[in-house]
Each structure stands twice: as C-alpha cells, then as structure tokens.
N, C-alpha and C positions, 0 to 999 in steps of 0.2 A: 679864940674864935677856931683859927685853924687849927689848934691843936685838937678842938673837940670835934672837928670836920674829921679829922683824920683818927681819931680815934673810933668815933662811929663808923667810918667805912672799915678801919681794919676789924673792927666787931664784925661787922655784917659779912664781910670776907670770910672770917672765922666760922660763922656760923651756917656761912652756904659751905663751904670748904666739907664742913661736917657732916651737916646734910647730906652731900652729893658723894659722901666715904658711905655713910649711912644705906643711900640708895643703891651703890655700888654693893653693898655687903650684899642686900639683900637679893639682887639680880641673881651675882654668882652664887648666891645659895640654893635660890630657884633653878639655877641651870643645872647643879647636880641631877643625876638620876639616882633612883634608889641603888643603883651597885655601883655608881662610884662615889655616892656621898659619905664623908668621912665620919665613921661612927661618933657618937654622941659620947661613949663612955668605951677602953677597951675592953673586948672580948676575953672572957676567962679562957687560959690557959688548956686547953684539953689535960685529964688525968690518964697516966696509964693505969691498966687493967691487968691484973696478972692473970696469964693465961692458966685456965684450968687443965690440969691434968691428974687424971686418977694413977693411981697405981697397975690397974688393968690395962694403963694404955702401953706401958715399959714390961715389953718382952723378955722372958725369964730362959734361964739356961733349958729347962725343962720345953720350953716350946720350939725349942732348937733343935733338940733331940728326938721329940716326934716327928716334926717336919723333915728333918733330915733320914729319920727312917724310911717313913715313907716316899721320899723323893729319891733314895739314893739306893740303887738294888744292884747286887754282885755282877749285874749286866752293862752298868752303865758307870760302874766305880770310876774305872780310869778316866773318861769322860769328864767326869765332875772333878777328879782330881784336879786334873789339869786347867778345869775353868777355875776355880780354886787358887794354885799357883798363879796363874795370869792374871789375876784379881789382885794378888798381895802383890805382883811385880810393878803393878801401877802406882 
C-alpha cells in the first residue's frame, strides 16, 4: 500500500511538472515579440547577382584620344604634362 501511494505520488508529481514545463514554454513563446521570435525555419541565404556590365561601359583608347584632343591645347600642354607626372608619382 505504501508502495502504491509512493508510485501514485511520484506519477502525479511527474505529470504536474510536465504541465508546468508546458505552461512555461507557452509563456516564453508568448513573450517573444515578432522581431525577437526565433524563426520557424532558417531563412534562405541570399544569392549573388552578377552585375550587368555592357561593353559600352568600358572606355577604349579612341575615347581617351578624343578627350585628350579636346582638353589639351598647346597653351596648357606643360600644365597638363605636370599634372600627369604628379599623378604617376603617387
């Protein structure tokens, strides 16, 4: 009889503790806000998107020649040459 009472007391204690754990888990889950709640499943990793670069975006030698012919004149040749030399020294 004492054994049966002890078993019954142990069983009721175990059921009571599991119910407390269940209630605690529900309270903890309810306390999370939407920003701190753990995700149900992991978010997918972002995929890398290759930048779209056309051949028109790459300057060619002819464009440099046209730009130089319009910006360098005999009057400012020495000044532009000095600028280029200083840029190369950096």
